N, C-alpha and C positions, 0 to 999 in steps of 0.2 A: 864601453868606461862610464864609469861612476866619480863625480865629483862632488867634493863638498866646499863650498864657499862660505869663508867667514867674514862678516864685513856688517859693521853697526850702520851704515848711511841703508837705508833698507830701498830706496830709490836705484840706488847704484847694485844693491844683492841682487833684486829684481831684475835690474837689467843685464848681469851678468850670467845670472840663470836663464833668462831667454836667448842669449847669445849661444849657451852651449845646450839648450836644447834643441835648439836648430840645428847642431850640427851630430842632433841623435845621441847626446849625453846625459845619462842619469846624473839628477842634481840635487843636492839637499845645501839647503843655506840655511845658514845661525848668524845671531846678531852681536854676540859677545865674545870673548876669549876663553871665556871656562866653559861654556858650549861647544864651541869650536872643539877646544882639547879633548872633551868627554867623546863627541863626537867622532873625532882623528883617532881616539885609542883604542876605537874598536879594528883598526885596520881595514876597514870595508871598501876602502876609497883606494883609486887609483891614480890620484892628484888631490893636492888643497889649496884650494887659492883664498890666503890670507893677509889681509889688511895687518898695518902694523899698529895703527892707534886703535885700539877695540878698550871698550870696558869690561871690567873684572880682572883680565890678565890681556897685557898689551901682546901682539905678534910676535914678537924675540922671546919673551917669555914660555908662549907657547909652542913654539918650536923647540926651544932648549928641553921641556918638560918629555916634548914627543921622545925625542932624541935619546932622553936617559932611561924612556920604555922601550928601546929599541924598535920603535916605529919607523920604519926606514920610507911610506909611503912620500913620495916627491911632494916638497912646498913650494909654491911660486909666492914670494912676497909682493904685494899692492902697498902702495904709499903718495901722498902727493910729497914727501918730501925727495927732491935729486942731490944732495949732499954726497960726495962719495963717502963720507964718514959710515953715513947710515945706509948704505949697499953696502958695505965690508961687514959694520954690526949685523945685518942680516943673514948673510953667510957665513960668517964666522959663525952664528948662535946655530947653524944646521941648514939652513935653506939652501935651496936647490936653484932658486935662479929668484929675478927682484925688477920690477917693472915700476916705471912711475908714471902716478895720474898726471893727464889722460890720457890715456894708448888707444891704440885701432883695436875694433875686435879682434881682425885679421892675425895681430899681430899676437894678442891673446891665447886664441885656439891654435895659430901654431906653438907656442912656447911649451900650450899643454904636450901637442903630440912628439914633442922634440924631448918635453921633460919624460915620458912614458916609456918613449922609446929606448931613452940611456939606463932604465930601469928593467930594459929586455922584456917586459911585459906582453906577455901573450892574452891579446884582447879573445873574448870569449864571444863567439857569434850566438851561443845561445844557452840555456841552463836546461836541464830534462831531470824528469824524476819517474822511473819504472817506465809507462811506455808512452809518454807525454813532455814533449818539449815547448819553453817559451822562446822564440824567440827574439832576441835583443835589439834587432835591427829593424826588425818589422813590426813587433808589438804582436806578433800572432802568437797564441796557443795552437800547438797542432798535435795531432795523435794518429799516426799511420797517414792516411790520403787526406782526413778530413783536418780542416784550420779556421779557427774564429779569432777574429781582429778583437785584443780588449782595448779599451779607454786609458785613457794617463794612470788615474788610481786604480783600476781591474790589473793594470800591467803591475804597479808596482806594489802593489799587495801578494802579487803570486810571485812577483821574483822575492819579494821577502822568505815567503812560507818556502821556494824552492833553493834557497841558500841557507835554509834551516833546516831543511832535509827532514828527517822524523822528530826534530827537537820542535817544541812547543814556543811559538811567536806567542808574544803577550798583547792583549789590546792595546794597551798603553805604549807599547813600540810601534805598534804598525798607525797608532794615531800621529805621534811626533815622527815617524818617519814618513809617512804618507801623506798627511794635511799639513805637517809642521809643526814647530813646538810651538806658536801662539795661537793654534787653530781653535777655535769655539766646538769642533768637531765631536764628538760625544761617540759612547758604546755602537747606537744604533748605528750610525754611520757607517762604523767597519760592519756589523750585521749585514747590513743592506749588500756591502761590497761582496762579501762570504758568499750571500745568494745568488748575484751576479753571477760570481765564478763558476761555482757548482752548476748552473745554470748551461753555463758552456761548456763546462768539464763534458756534462751528459750530452749534449748538443754534438760533441765530437768523439763520443764512445770512449771516454779515456775510463784506464779500468779505478785511476788513483780519486780519493776522497778528502775534503778538507774537513777535518772531525776535529770538533770544539771538546775541548776540555774544561769542564767547568771550572770557573772561578779562576784559569788560569792562561785560558787563550785557545790558542789555534795550532793544527799541525798537518802535514800530509801524511796520508796514509794510503791503504785498500780495504776493498770489501772486507778481505780477509783479515783483518787488523782490528775493525771495528769492534 
């Protein structure tokens, strides 16, 4: 399951991210309403955990804008407010559920599970391309009977490439989604992890390759495509 956290208090955002990664969820965290809107607009997420009081765009505005764009991703709103009017406003603007800070981590993860069940989501166990599969629960890359475990960043890079299939994934997108929008990571960081993944694909005997598209980024293919 992939979750987007939109929370301007970075310590809380980090705590939420850790809670959900312990549940084996993939998590992206951003720190203002505009970034939250742009990330959620991709439709790549199973749920969004959204603070109400945010810089650039507040949570209410983010939800309204997403619903106008027909993005139906479940949204769980977080706020320090406990007034009934605030809860009603959040639900009326298109949110699916509402939690008041502070809250128990167990309740948060239970509500996220409930939201995705309500949507009728079928959670994928793996992504595949040609003869190779990426197991989302274990982080293993598998080809036939051979497998290798990926580090967190290797897993995230490979997941983005597999989600895109034959499409080009720009280096800038990999940096933002794997290292984070405020990271100091540069092109050489991406290149290093692409090199790690190529070696692991070779190790398991995969016929797929990670192809470099000059000045654009990377895409999955086979030796025949090169």
